[in-house]
C-alpha positions in Angstrom: -9.0 -31.7 8.2 -5.3 -32.5 8.1 -5.4 -32.5 4.3 -6.8 -29.0 4.3 -3.8 -27.8 6.2 -1.3 -29.1 3.8 0.2 -26.2 1.7 0.3 -26.4 -2.1 3.2 -28.5 -3.4 4.7 -25.6 -5.3 4.9 -23.2 -2.4 8.1 -24.4 -0.7 9.8 -24.5 -4.1 8.7 -21.0 -4.8 10.1 -19.7 -1.4 13.5 -21.4 -2.0 13.8 -20.2 -5.6 16.4 -17.5 -6.5 15.1 -14.7 -8.6 16.5 -11.8 -10.6 19.5 -13.6 -12.0 20.3 -13.2 -15.7 18.5 -15.6 -18.0 21.1 -17.8 -19.8 18.9 -18.2 -22.8 18.4 -14.5 -23.4 21.6 -12.9 -22.2 21.6 -10.1 -24.7 17.9 -9.3 -24.4 16.8 -6.1 -22.5 14.3 -7.9 -20.2 16.4 -10.9 -19.3 16.0 -11.0 -15.5 14.5 -14.1 -14.1 11.5 -12.8 -12.2 8.8 -15.3 -13.2 7.7 -18.5 -11.6 5.3 -21.2 -13.1 2.9 -22.9 -10.7 2.3 -25.7 -13.2 5.9 -26.6 -14.0 7.3 -25.9 -10.5 10.7 -25.4 -11.9 13.4 -22.6 -11.6 12.7 -19.0 -12.3 12.6 -17.6 -15.9 12.4 -14.3 -17.8 9.8 -12.5 -19.8 10.8 -14.1 -23.1 10.8 -17.6 -21.6 7.3 -17.1 -20.3 5.9 -16.3 -23.8 8.0 -19.2 -25.3 7.2 -22.1 -22.9 4.7 -21.0 -20.3 2.2 -18.9 -22.2 -0.8 -21.1 -21.1 0.4 -21.8 -17.6 -0.2 -20.2 -14.2 2.6 -17.7 -13.9 3.2 -15.2 -11.2 5.7 -12.3 -11.3 8.1 -11.6 -8.5 9.1 -8.1 -7.7 11.7 -6.4 -5.5 11.4 -4.1 -2.5 14.5 -3.1 -0.5 16.4 -6.1 -2.0 13.7 -8.5 -0.9 11.3 -10.6 -3.0 7.6 -9.6 -3.0 4.5 -10.6 -4.9 1.4 -8.5 -5.6 -1.6 -9.4 -3.5 -3.8 -9.3 -6.6 -1.8 -12.2 -8.1 -1.1 -14.4 -5.2 -4.6 -14.3 -3.6 -6.0 -16.1 -6.6 -4.1 -19.2 -5.7 -3.4 -18.9 -1.9 -5.3 -17.9 1.2 -3.0 -15.1 2.4 -5.1 -14.2 5.5 -2.9 -13.4 8.5 0.1 -12.1 6.4 1.1 -8.5 6.7 0.7 -6.5 3.4 2.3 -3.3 2.3 1.5 -0.7 -0.3 4.6 -0.2 -2.6 4.4 1.8 -5.9 0.6 2.1 -5.5 0.2 -1.7 -5.4 -0.5 -3.9 -2.3 2.2 -6.6 -1.9 3.5 -9.1 0.6 7.0 -10.5 1.2 7.9 -14.1 0.3 10.3 -14.8 3.1 11.4 -13.6 6.5 13.7 -10.5 6.5 16.5 -9.5 8.9 15.2 -8.0 12.1 15.2 -4.2 12.9 16.4 -4.0 16.5 16.1 -0.9 18.6 19.3 0.2 20.2 19.6 2.0 23.5 22.4 3.2 25.8 22.1 0.0 27.7 22.3 -2.3 24.7 19.7 -3.8 22.3 16.1 -4.3 23.3 13.5 -6.5 21.7 10.8 -5.0 19.4 8.1 -6.5 21.6 8.7 -3.7 24.1 7.9 -1.0 21.6 5.4 -2.6 19.2 2.4 -4.8 20.2 2.1 -6.3 16.7 4.7 -9.0 16.1 5.2 -11.9 13.8 4.4 -15.2 15.6 7.4 -16.9 14.1 10.3 -14.5 13.7 9.0 -11.7 16.1 9.4 -9.1 13.5 7.6 -5.8 14.1 4.4 -5.5 12.0 2.4 -2.4 11.1 -1.0 -3.9 11.7 -2.5 -6.8 13.9 -1.4 -9.6 11.5 0.0 -12.9 12.5 2.9 -13.3 10.1 5.3 -11.1 8.3 5.7 -13.2 5.2 4.4 -16.3 3.3 7.5 -18.2 4.6 6.6 -17.4 8.3 3.0 -18.5 7.7 4.2 -21.8 6.2 6.3 -22.4 9.4 3.3 -21.4 11.5 1.0 -24.0 9.7 3.6 -26.7 10.2 4.1 -25.8 13.8 0.5 -25.0 15.1 -1.8 -26.2 12.3 -4.3 -23.4 13.0 -4.0 -21.7 9.6 -4.3 -22.7 6.0 -3.2 -21.7 2.5 -6.2 -23.5 0.9 -8.7 -21.2 -0.8 -12.4 -21.7 -0.2 -15.6 -20.0 -1.2 -15.9 -18.5 2.3 -12.3 -17.1 2.1 -13.1 -15.6 -1.3 -16.2 -14.0 0.1 -14.2 -12.6 3.1 -11.5 -11.1 0.7 -14.3 -9.5 -1.4 -15.8 -7.9 1.7 -12.4 -6.5 2.8 -11.8 -5.0 -0.6 -15.3 -3.6 -0.8 -14.9 -2.1 2.7 -11.6 -0.4 1.6 -13.3 1.0 -1.5 -16.1 2.5 0.6 -13.6 4.0 3.0 -11.8 5.7 0.2 -15.2 7.0 -1.2 -16.3 8.3 2.3 -13.0 10.0 2.7 -13.3 11.7 -0.6 -16.9 12.9 0.0 -15.9 14.1 3.5 -13.1 16.1 1.9 -15.5 17.7 -0.6 -18.0 18.5 2.2 -15.3 20.1 4.3 -14.2 22.3 1.4 -17.8 23.4 0.8 -18.3 24.3 4.5 -15.1 26.2 4.5 -16.1 28.2 1.5 -19.6 29.0 3.0 -17.9 30.2 6.3 -15.5 32.4 4.3 -18.3 34.0 2.3 -20.4 34.7 5.4 -17.6 36.2 7.4 -15.9 38.2 4.7 -17.0 41.6 3.7 -15.9 43.9 0.8 -13.1 46.2 1.7 -10.7 48.5 0.1 -7.0 47.8 0.1 -5.0 49.8 2.6 -3.3 51.6 -0.2 -6.6 52.8 -1.6 -8.6 53.4 1.6 -8.2 57.2 1.2 -9.5 57.1 -2.3 -12.5 54.9 -1.2 -13.4 57.3 1.6 -13.0 60.4 -0.6 -15.3 58.9 -3.2 -18.1 58.2 -0.7 -17.8 61.6 1.1 -20.5 64.1 0.2 -19.4 67.6 -1.0 -19.9 70.5 1.3 -21.9 73.7 0.5 -20.1 75.7 -2.2 -19.0 79.2 -1.3 -19.3 82.0 -3.9 -16.5 84.5 -4.3 -17.3 87.9 -2.9 -18.8 90.4 -5.3 -16.7 93.4 -6.1 -17.9 97.0 -5.5 
């Protein structure tokens, strides 16, 4: 059981790697920022051109930036790690998670600074950062610390975990489908109510013309005959 709790050997190296520096081998290239990491080589970060030159057949993940912090897409990292318990976010229409702990957002009052635990029930177990949802950790780094500290979580993928991830994604897809169908149904009900309650009418500017067109003419009067 202890072996199952040991994180992958490349994870700590990934979390301590510096990204988005200029690649020394491709200084004049347009895409020369080092935002790639190879899980096979477990070396330093590299750029787009280095990937195709030396890591084309390796397991490579791309690191992205959000508010000056490193993130990785869930679609990429969940293939090699069990990320259950880590808070995820939707950024640029993609679900991502943070690599490392970020500075705290403390709430200030007139009496000083209060902890986020008094305002938000969802907190990271390690750094006590405010979370949006009932997750345990705010980042992969905090989950790694939690595994070493408590040993009640794991990064090791299993068939059961893959099945759970598939069910979660399927549930999200059904939720989006139900929401779309509900919206269409609401629009149809609204149209039916509008058609049943509305009646043809004449604009106010032409009400007089409408009333005149529907009014029957009276009995015609002949001019009096002369002597």
